[in-house]
Every structure is written in structure tokens, then in C-alpha cells.
N, C-alpha and C positions, 0 to 999 in steps of 0.2 A: 663435183655434185655428189653428196654421199648416198651410197647405195649397201644396201643388207640382203645377201642372198639366203633365202628362207623356202623351203620346199622346190628348190629350182628355179624360183621366181626372184629378179631382182627388184627389191622395194626402194623407192626412191625416199627419203625422208630428211626432215630438217629439225635440227634442235637448238633452241635459241634460250636465252636467258638464265636466270639461275633461281634456286630456291626449290621448294616442293615442285614436282612434276605434275603437270597436267598435258593428257594426251588428248589431241583434237580428232575425230574420226567422221569421215565426209558420207555424204549421203550417196545414192545410187547412180546418179548420175554424174557425180561431181568429183573433183580431185581436191588435194590439200589447198589448192588456190582459194577455196571456197572461204578459208578461215585467216584469209590474209589482214582483215581488218581486226578480229579477234584476238590475233597471235600479238599484235601489237599491244593490245589493254592486258592481256595475260602476262606478256613477258617482263613486264615492269615489277610483276609481283612474284613469278612462277617460272620454273623451267618449261618450255613448251616443246613436246615431241608432236609434229605433225607428218602424216606420211601419205602416199598413195598406195590404196590396197592394189593387190593384183589384178592387172585389167584395167587400170585407171591411170590417168595423168602420164608422169614419167617412169612409172612401173611396167613391168613384163606385161605384154599383152595377153588377154584370155579372151577367146573368141565366144565361150559359153559357159554357163553355170550350171552345175549339177543342181539336184532338188535342195540339198543340205548345204547350199553354199556360204551361208553366214556361220556355220560351223569352222569352216575353214579358215575363215577371216577372224573368229577368235583365237585360233591357235596361232595363227600368224601374228596376232597381236602380241601374245603371251612370249611367242619365241624373240620378238623383236623386243620387247623388254628385256628377255633374259640377254640377249647380245649386247645390249646398251646399260646392263646393269642398273635396270630402274626397277626399285622394290616394290612400291605403293603408290602408283600415280591415282591422282583425280582423272576420271574417263568423261570426256564431253564429246556427246555423240548427236548427231542429226538423222532421222529417219532411219536407214539400215546401220548407220553408225550408231544412233542410239541403241537398237536392238545389240549390235555387237557389244556396246557398253554393258548392257544389262545380262547379257549371257556370258561374260567374261567375269562379272560379279557374282553370278548365279554359280557357275564350274570352277571359278577361281576365286574363292572369297577372300582368301588370304593376301592374294595380289592386288587388291583393288582398294585404294583408301576411300573413294565417294564416286557417285554418277550423276552427271547430269545428262538428262535424256530429253532431247527436244524432238516431238513428232515421232516418238517411237511407234514400231509395231511388233507382235508378238505373236500373231495368227492372221491368217487371210480372211477378210470379211467378204465373204464370197458373194452377197447381192451386189455389193457396190464396188468391190476393188476391180476387177477384170475390166468392167467398161469404163471405169474412170482412168485405169492406166491407158487404156487404148485411146482413150479421148484425148488424155496429154501427150501420149505420143505422136498423135495427128496433128495435134496444135504446134508442136515443135516441128514437125513436118512441112507444117505450111508458113514457118516463120523462119526468113533468113537471119534475123537478130538473134533467136533463141539457137539456131544451128552455129551460127559464130561463137556463140558464148560455150558450145560444146567443144568447137575446135580449139579454142584458147585453152581448155582444161586437158583435152585428149591429144590434140593434132588431127592427123588423119583418120582416127579411129572415133572421132566424135559421135556421128550417127550410129556406128556399130555398138557404143555402149548404150546408147538409148533404146535400141531393137533388142540387145540383149537382156536389159532390164526389163522391157515389154514383153519379152518372150516368156519369161519366167513368170512373171505376175501374172499373167493371162493363160497360162499352161494349166488346164485341169487338173493335172498329176498334182501341182503344186497347190491346190486348193485346201489340202488335209494339213499343211505345214501350220504347226501349232507348238509355240514353248511356253505357253503362259503358265504351265504348271511348274517351271524351273524357278518362276521368279520369288516362290517361298523360300528359296535357298539364299537369297540375298541376306547379307549381314550387315553391309556398309550403308551409310545414309545415300539417299537418293532424292535428288530434284529433278520431277518431270515437268518440262515447259509444254502445253498442249492448248488448241484451239478449241474453243466452243463449235465452231463450224469448221469444217475441212472438207476438201473435195474427196476425201475418203475417210471414213470415220473408222478407227483402230481401236479409240478406247473409250468406254463409256464415262459418263459425265462424273460419276462418283469414282473414278479412278481404275487401277488394274488390280484384280483379283491377286492376292500375293504380294502387294505393295503397300498393304493397308498404312503403314508407318512412312510411307515416303511424303516428302513435301510436293503438292501441287499447285502449278500456276497456270490457270485458265485464260486464255486470251481470246477477246473477240475480234473476228476478222478485220473490222476497223472502228477505232474508238479513240478518242482524246485521251492520252496518257501523258503524264506528267514527265518532261525529259530532267535528266540529272542536273541542269544548270538552273531548273527552276521554272522554265516557260513551258508553255502545254505546245505539245507537237502531236501531230496527226501520223500516227506508224502504221503502215501496212504490214500486218502478220500473215498474210497468205503463206500457204504450206511451204513454199519455194522462196518467199520474201523474208521471213523472220530470220533467216541465218547472215542475211544482209545486213539487217536491221540491230541485230542482237548486241550490239555495241552500245545503243541506247537502253538496254536492258542489264548490262553485263555485271553491274555492282552487286547484284543478288547473287548471280553466278560466282563470282568472284569471292565473295565473303563465303559461300557454300563450300568452294573447291579449297579452302585454307584449312 
């Protein structure tokens, strides 16, 4: 299995396919396994890089996050691109991964070709975020099936990954985290995929301030959509379901990433 050592952490990664590179960035309780369906679709047209961030999956374990943990992830991403000699990839991220993609494009604009950001967040919605995060944590703790999914991603650290995420996003000291003022520095094309109804609202209906030229796709939580083969299909696009179903919507992101 390929690993790359960055900041003393061993990062597990996979590099598949040929062509322009797309980097897949997982969310805050997931791993690179989350992208297994999308990897197959993207690898038909692109080289795909997916990796476990430090503290996830098969990468080195991190028991805690500091307040600016996403900045570490941004620099890890750029360092990994340097090590693998990847110049200007498309960044495709979900939730935390989407925030990392947007911050990388803002802070390292020459290194990023475009961004596809699904359910991104760039600040803490203090009225709704902590109770919603706590509720989701409690839901997982009451669900053997959801705990088994965490174990598939992270082995013995599955519940610790959940608790680490919940501890950071419910910490009052984290309430002031806000990087929205950095978005105006992004120069590459950006596609934002967002729900109109989420368990946490991180973005207003008219989009992010500073990303006025981005392309936005707003999805209802449940509605009939046209599947690629032409038949109507009912797609659940709940906050953590959309990643599993994104292959049904992959044609537009695929076109956008080229």
C-alpha cells in the first residue's frame, strides 16, 4: 500500500487512472473509502488521487484536533501534491473536504485548476451547529449499523473519529472559526453542490459571499430527478447520503473538472 510521510504522519493514498488529475477529499468522519464509487467514474476520464487525511482510515492516528485543524489539512494536501509531482488538479471535496478544497484554492491559487465543493462550510453557524452535531453523534452512538460503517473506515478508531469531530464542532472556543473572508481570493472555477434543507445550514440560499461567480446546484432533500439513462429516479440527497449517490449526478461534475 502506498504511503507518503508529511509532517511526521504517514498518509495512505491511491493514484489511479490517467489524464488530468482530480483529488477527492473526504468528510470529517469518513475516509478515502467514501469515494470508491466516484473513483471508478472519474478514473475513466482522469487520474484520480484519493487519500486518508491524518487521523483517518489507514493514515497515522491523531487523537485530537486543534482549533485551526483544517489549515493543517490544506498544507498536507499541497505537500502531497508536491511529493507526487501533481501541478494543477481539480479538487473535489465533501463537507470538511469541500472546505479544504476552497481554502487550498484561496491560499494556493496557482496550484488548483477548479473546485467541486459538496456541502461546504466556511464558518460555524452557532445557533444550529453544536446541537445538530451533538444530535448526530448521539444517533451514531445508538446505531450499531452506523458504528459498523465507522469501523469499516477507521478500524478500532471508528468511535474516536466521531467523538473527535463532535468535540471540535461543539467546543465554544471553535464558535469563532470563520474563513469566509478568504473566498474572494479564489481565482479558479468553482462548482458548489448544496441542499436547500440540511441538518445544519452553513450557506445561504443565494450562495457564499466572495464566491459570486461560482456555479451553484441546490438540491431538495427528496425529489424526483432524471437519471442519466433517462428514467425517473428518487434520489435521497441527505447531508451524508449525497456522497453515496453522487454517481447519479456525476456527469456535470465530470464535465466541470475537465
